[in-house]
C-alpha atoms as one frame of an Amber mdcrd trajectory, in Angstrom:
protein
  64.732  92.328 140.736  67.640  91.150 138.404  68.645  87.465 138.126  71.984
  88.507 137.049  74.988  86.532 139.097  76.709  89.577 141.003  80.258  89.213
 142.489  80.873  90.675 145.251  84.425  92.310 145.996  86.260  92.473 149.246
  84.581  94.846 151.974  86.339  96.181 154.674  83.537  97.433 157.618  84.366
 100.258 159.592  82.129  98.953 162.563  82.440 101.558 165.521  83.452 100.067
 169.030  81.294 102.588 170.680  77.870 101.253 169.919  76.630  99.540 172.484
  75.750  95.602 171.655  72.088  94.483 171.498  70.498  92.581 174.603  70.939
  88.724 174.541  67.962  86.757 175.412  67.642  83.519 176.249  64.659  81.587
 175.336  62.471  78.185 175.040  60.095  78.276 172.075  57.366  75.920 171.942
  57.837  73.429 168.772  55.974  70.781 167.299  58.127  68.257 168.730  58.900
  69.481 172.125  60.685  72.762 173.531  62.946  74.599 170.950  66.174  76.274
 172.395  66.638  80.215 171.123  68.621  83.208 171.643  67.160  86.704 170.809
  69.346  89.749 170.105  66.877  92.762 170.698  67.051  95.653 168.179  66.441
  99.008 168.292  62.672  99.658 169.826  61.549 101.678 166.452  62.866  98.865
 164.062  60.986  98.073 161.186  61.565  94.496 160.868  62.369  91.635 162.778
  64.603  88.491 161.317  64.815  84.719 162.023  67.982  82.426 160.965  68.159
  78.928 160.616  71.261  77.065 161.263  72.790  74.356 158.999  72.743  70.513
 159.418  72.517  68.996 162.771  74.189  65.864 161.525  77.301  68.115 160.642
  77.827  69.796 163.722  75.334  72.766 162.992  73.850  74.841 165.432  72.345
  78.490 166.067  76.103  79.178 167.398  77.581  78.386 163.783  79.671  81.205
 162.869  77.627  82.227 159.253  74.392  82.083 161.346  76.116  84.223 164.053
  77.357  86.786 161.327  73.919  87.145 159.515  72.664  87.901 162.565  75.183
  90.586 163.082  74.818  91.664 160.071  70.999  92.531 160.665  71.139  93.200
 164.419  74.567  95.260 165.266  73.373  98.989 164.523  77.063  99.511 162.647
  75.801  97.808 159.677  72.559 100.272 159.525  70.050  97.805 160.636  69.415
  97.392 164.232  66.522  94.606 164.007  65.826  92.166 166.649  67.056  88.755
 165.590  65.839  85.211 166.446  68.062  81.922 166.519  67.170  78.593 167.239
  67.947  75.172 167.532  66.472  72.204 165.295  64.790  69.600 167.288  67.021
  67.178 168.449  70.105  69.880 168.473  71.333  71.203 171.534  68.726  71.709
 174.199  65.967  71.130 171.737  63.643  68.657 172.150  62.704  66.052 169.745
  64.991  63.896 167.391  66.363  65.167 163.839  64.127  64.357 160.986  65.391
  65.972 157.941  62.251  67.132 156.634  59.833  68.145 159.531  62.056  70.596
 160.156  60.055  73.040 158.173  57.382  72.972 160.931  60.288  74.384 163.413
  60.846  77.123 161.317  57.128  78.105 161.290  57.009  77.763 165.485  59.928
  80.252 165.355  58.538  82.405 163.215  55.119  82.527 164.767  56.692  83.128
 168.046  59.042  85.846 166.441  55.561  87.308 164.977  53.770  87.139 168.315
  56.564  88.955 170.065  57.369  91.955 167.890  53.995  92.202 165.484  55.733
  93.773 162.557  57.198  92.138 159.363  59.885  89.701 159.119  62.957  88.418
 156.984  63.812  84.979 157.109  67.348  83.948 156.511  68.948  80.503 156.599
  72.040  78.984 155.807  72.788  75.548 154.237  70.223  73.068 155.263  68.440
  75.916 157.275  68.261  77.836 154.017  66.442  74.550 152.371  64.203  74.456
 155.385  63.350  77.974 155.738  62.613  77.958 151.783  60.350  75.247 151.966
  58.228  76.803 155.160  57.871  79.955 153.742  57.455  78.960 149.933  56.960
  75.372 150.098  54.043  75.516 152.123  53.078  79.202 152.147  52.945  80.347
 148.714  52.922  76.702 146.761  50.574  74.344 148.672  47.527  75.343 146.258
  45.781  71.749 145.240  48.477  69.956 147.606  51.367  70.874 145.021  55.178
  71.429 145.815  54.563  71.094 149.439  57.814  70.203 151.741  58.897  66.661
 151.323  57.560  65.216 154.436  56.454  61.641 155.097  54.136  59.456 156.967
  56.238  59.258 159.801  55.612  62.918 160.623  52.042  62.868 162.958  49.295
  65.133 162.323  50.235  66.868 165.545  53.460  67.484 164.208  52.173  69.554
 161.306  51.491  73.697 161.224  49.184  74.399 158.887  49.932  75.340 155.179
  49.169  79.030 155.198  50.260  82.167 153.188  52.052  84.141 155.558  51.605
  88.157 154.587  54.159  88.832 157.492  57.371  87.724 156.025  58.759  90.109
 153.653  61.768  88.663 152.120  63.796  85.397 152.271  67.753  85.126 151.883
  69.236  81.512 151.234  73.124  81.366 152.263  75.073  78.560 150.597  71.902
  76.878 149.459  72.882  73.434 148.697  71.579  71.478 145.879  73.496  68.047
 146.035  74.563  66.372 149.478  75.652  63.114 150.432  74.046  61.705 147.199
  70.543  63.650 148.259  69.723  66.210 145.356  67.333  68.699 146.840  64.178
  69.814 144.692  63.599  73.482 144.620  60.948  73.390 141.902  58.706  75.095
 144.195  60.549  78.422 144.112  59.005  78.833 140.504  55.730  79.953 142.452
  57.562  81.598 144.987  56.898  85.966 145.012  58.532  86.972 147.974  61.683
  89.016 147.152  64.671  86.380 147.701  68.420  86.679 147.898  70.567  84.184
 146.778  73.976  84.401 148.154  76.708  82.043 148.032  80.569  81.311 147.384
  81.832  80.256 143.830  83.788  77.511 145.546  81.034  76.315 147.178  81.576
  72.633 147.683  77.863  71.424 147.778  76.587  73.773 145.434  78.995  73.844
 142.124  78.285  77.266 140.445  76.272  76.358 137.166  73.805  73.887 139.286
  73.263  76.437 141.629  72.745  79.450 139.049  70.087  76.742 137.378  68.458
  76.569 140.453  68.470  79.906 142.187  67.770  81.290 138.417  64.795  79.231
 138.218  62.992  80.912 141.166  60.128  83.098 140.488  60.964  87.131 140.440
  61.893  89.147 142.422  65.010  87.845 143.383  69.140  88.426 143.114  71.899
  86.165 142.692  75.053  86.857 143.912  78.307  84.919 144.053  81.392  85.855
 146.290  84.627  84.760 144.787  86.541  82.745 146.301  84.213  81.692 148.964
  83.475  78.120 149.821  80.553  76.679 151.005  81.044  77.891 154.830  82.037
  81.650 153.485  85.794  80.573 154.929  87.667  84.301 154.924  84.678  85.945
 153.390  82.126  86.559 156.194  82.849  90.006 156.015  81.659  90.241 152.080
  78.790  88.261 153.079  77.692  90.598 155.533  78.389  93.290 153.637  76.173
  91.772 150.560  73.448  90.603 152.898  73.033  93.859 154.316  73.431  96.005
 151.171  70.537  93.955 149.355  68.075  94.239 152.425  68.619  97.979 152.762
  68.208  98.337 149.013  65.304  95.754 149.096  63.870  97.161 152.328  64.273
 101.094 152.373
């Protein structure tokens, strides 16, 4: 997989209005800090994959209803984009109707809980997508614990406030086939995220951001994403900010295109 930063040009979709929308299910999932509120957009019965999408920072208003999360879901669920997969979104602890309180690190375990539910429900390989804070949590859950916990190294940054009951066991997950980080932040409100564990993560990875992302300067983002293990692809959308304002359609095009190429 190339690590070249690939600009994506404007894309004009021709989504057909005659395609029937997928069925939407409102769910409550068991989580390590209590129940997790979730939505499932069901896909085609013979879909080869299922997908999980993780939302941005709750303290900034992020939830599973975020527009980037929604459009990422549509790119994988809507038949018009050529995939038609079932896609699960959920609210992190303390968000919406999800129980518990925001922590900032333990949300990696919420990702693992949602992933476990999705695997049990569909019994098929899973693609994990995260936007902003959700991308950080998704990468830690699938790489920080799953791939890189040998000898206790590179685990998610959790602290002693998390009880043993609030930790899902570290384990390699063969059902996760690919990861997508949308708008991966490098530094927010004085906090610099550590992604050194990505050097040991061998899952296929798409890093998709805007070249005007206010939470990840292009050079810093390229250094972080470029240090990740292969296979990977780095894509910068020209003129797009952190929230892909006015660039949601090109984001969907880049996402669905990479998935179809990566998972034929």
